[in-house]
Structure formats: C-alpha cells, structure tokens
N, C-alpha and C positions, 0 to 999 in steps of 0.2 A: 107341465102346470107357470110355473112364474113366467115358459116365453109366449102360453099362453094369454097370460094376464097384462103382459106388456103389451100387447098385441092388441087386448085390447081396449089397452088405456092412450094411446097414441090417437089413433084419433079424438076423443075425448080433447088434449089438447093441445092439434092443430083447430077442433075449436073452438078452446077457449082464445087464443092468439090472433085466431079469425075474429071473436069476440070483439079483441081491444083494440084491431089496427079500425076496422068499422069503424067504432067508438072515434077514433082518435081522429082517422080521418073527418068525422064530421065535427069534430070540433073544430078542427082547424077550416074546415067550410063558413062553417058559421059564427071563427072570429073575423073570417076573411071578410066575411054580408056586413058585419058591425063591425071595421073596424073606424066607422067617424065616431062612433058613439065612445071605445078606446082610443081612440087621442084625445075626443072632447073632456071625455071624464082626466085623463094622464093631466089637460091643460089647468080642468080647475083644480085639480088636486097640486101641483105644481104652485096656483095660482094661491091657494090656503096656506101654502110652506112655508111658503114669506110673505107671507100676511102676516102668522107670528111670528115670523123671527126679523121683520120690521121694527113689528111692535113691542115684542121684547131688546132692544136698539131703541127703540125710542121714549119704554116705561126704564132703558139703563139711567138714561142719557137725563129725562128729567132727575131723577135720584141721583144724582151728581149737578144738579143747578138747584136744587131742593134745599133752601137752609131750615136744621133740624137742633137746635137749643132750647136743652135742656134745665129748667130752675124747678130745683128741691130744697131742701132740707138733709145738713145732715149735722156728722154727732149728738143725736137726738134732734127730739120734736119742742124741746123748751123754752123760752127769751132765749139763751145761752146758744141753742147749735147752729150755725155756721149756713150762707145761705152762697153753694152751690151755685155758679155757672159752667155748659157739659157744652164742648161743643160738637158735635155730630154730624155735623154735617161732614160734604166730600172736599168742600173750600174752606180753605180756614173764613172764619167774620173776624171783619176790625169793630170795639165795644166801644162805642162814642158816648154816650151815658147812661145811665144807670138809675132807677127815678123811681122811689116807693112815695106809694098812693095809700093814706094813713084817713077810716072810712072808719068814724065814731057818730055817737047821737047829737051833733052837734054839728059835724059836716062834716067835709070831707078834705085832707090835706094833702099835696101839695109838693115836693119838695127831690132836686136833686141831689145825689151821694155818687154821684164818679170818683168826687175826690175826697180823701179823707186824712184832709189836715183839715184845722180850726184854720180861722179870715186870718187872726195873727198870720198859721205858716204858711198863705200864700202867699208866693211871690219877693219870700227871703232869696236866703243863698241856696246858693243853686245846686240841684240833683242830681247826682251820679246815675246812671243810667240805670248801673247797678237794682238803684235803691226807691226807682221811680213807684215799681211794683207795693212799693209801701206805702206813699202819699195818692196814688192814684192809683183806678178800677178801669180809666180807659187802656187802648192798648188791642197786641194787636190776641187771636184767640188760635192754636193752628190746631188743623183735625185732628177729636181723639182729646185736645187739650182741656181743663177743669180749671178752674180758676177762683180763690173764693172772697166775699164779697162783703164781708167780716158775716161777727152777730147779727140779731136780726135786737137782741137789745143794745147794738150801738147803731145800729136805722132807723130803732123805732127816737130814739134817745134822740136823735140830729134832728126827727121831721120832730119832734114838740118843740127842741132848743129854739129852733128851724120860724115853729109856730104862735112860741109863748105859752104851750102846754106844761104843767106839772105837773108829772110822776113820780111814783115813790119807786123802791132799790127791786121790786115786783116790774115796772114797767107800768102800775094802774093807772089810771090820772089823778091826780089829787081833789079836784074839782066834781062838779057834775057832769060831765062827757065819761060819759064809754066807751070807748075802746071797739069795735064791728071785728073788722081784717081787716089785712096790710096785703098790696098790691103792687107785687117786684115785676118795672119797668124796665125792658133794653131797649135801646134805637142803637144799630150793625147797620155796618157797611160787609155784605156778602161777599166775597172773589172781588174781580172786579165792574162791576156793577157801580153805577154811582148813588141812586135812591134809596134811600135807606128801608129794611125791613125794621120789622121790630117781636116780638117777643114777652113774653104778660105768664101771672099765674099766681092768683090770690093764693092768699093763707085765713082761714077761717080763725079767729082768738079767743080757746073758750081758759075760764079760771075754774080751777076747781073747788072742793073745800076749803085749799091749805094757802084759797090763793095760789095758786106756780098754775106759769102762762101757760096752754101747750098750742100749738099751730098744727092746723090737721089743711091741707090743702085742700080749694073746694073742687077744685079737677081732677080728673087720673091721673093728666097729660097740661102740657103745655102749652099755650094760645098760636101759635104759630103766624104773623102779620106779613106773611111775605108779597101775596098775591096783589092786587092794584089797586082796588076798592083797600083793600086793608093799610094800605103802604098809609094813606090819606088821613087814616086813622094816623101813624104814625107820625107825619108831620103836627101834626093838631098838638101831640106832645111836644114836639122841638117847640114849638107855639105858646105848650103854655111854659116850659122854662125860662119865655125872656120874660112871659106876665103872669108869675109863681097868682096861684091863687093862697085868701088869707081868709076864703072862710068855706062855706058853702060855695060846693062845684057848679051851680049853674049848670052850663052846659059841658061840664066838663062830663068823660066821658070814654 
C-alpha cells in the first residue's frame, strides 16, 4: 500500500513542476516582450527618487539660510517681565537696533532703545568690552543664544520720557491719552549678508481692575522680515530712526 500511494503521488508532483516551469517560462517571455516598458518605469522611478533627494537638500539649504528670531516676554507677563530676544537661526545675527513703537489714543511714538545709557552717559568714559552688554543691546547673537533686552517697564519709560509722556508707577499715562499696544522691532544683519533683515512682535496692553498692566502677544509667533519686499520695510524703520516721529505716525507702518 505505501508503494502504490507513492507511485500515485509522483505523477501529480511532476504535473505541478511542469506547471511552475510553464508559468516561469511565460513570465520570462512577457518580461522580455515588455523590456522597454520596464526600462522606462525604472528610469521614471530613479528620476522621482533623485527629485525627492534634491528637494530635501534644497529644503535643508533654505532652512540654513532662513533667519528665525523670537521675541517674547519672560519672567511673567506684567510690566516687569523681561523682553527676551532669541536667535533660533542656523547662523549668527548681528543686532543693530532695537526699536519700540508705542501706540496710544493720541498717536504712535517710536524710540530707539538700543543703548541702555542715558544721554549724559553717552560718549563718557571708555567702557570695557566685558561691560558692553550693560550699556548697549547692540552686538552679535549666536545660533541658539538669547538676549535680555530689559524689562517692558524700562522700555516703556524710555519711550514716554523721549516724547514727553508722563506715566505713573504702573506705566499708565497720567494725561488723557491711553496706551493700547507696544511693538518690539529688531534691525539685524544675518550671517554674511549686507542687507538688513527685521523681526517684530506686538503686545496688547491690558489693565485689570487693580490697574495692573499685562502684556498679551497679538500673534502666536514673531513676524520675520527677511524677504526682499519685507526688507524695504526694515529700511523705512532705519529712515524713521534718523527722522523720529513726535506725534501720530502719518506714514508709519
């Protein structure tokens, strides 16, 4: 009985083997007949792979060349919170000017707050290089570094003093004018570029029932001004520094 069973299975096995050989033979013939199509598909596939690879390289290159500056408040949200400037770019930036624009019910006022000394201290005794950060906010900012630009109280008081606005201890105007928002502007040089770039962020000023001031960012992120059209706006900021506004801004944007 086992011998007969084995003899019965051998023809079936041979038949299955012949079917496999016949299928592979037809498959090979079909591949040879359509070799041109397969060659074209292979070329298209390689082209797609190289296209994706080059796109990734281009994206990485653009990320390295794109400035990313963050302006935020730290250590609270009140008037004594710090204005923090962080450089999240791949390259260093040189902070040329820090400008504060204060909007009130009577108009808008722009002041350069780059230097932290008053007019009597400017041009005085020579300052040691280690102490430069104590008298000016100008200077290089490496990748991943941040800078404390001072408290918002200090910045607002300088704007108010520059334009003859009287404020109380909580930085509320003593006159009829009311503060609405404050905008921090930066003029910088990015990497080896010669044309200045900019960054800005606006904070709305809210007073609670206890007359305490809180600063609420108007946008989630910082506006980056690095494109060609945006750099024209930065140049207007530079012109405004040479011709400061004394009252309502007119063409100020």
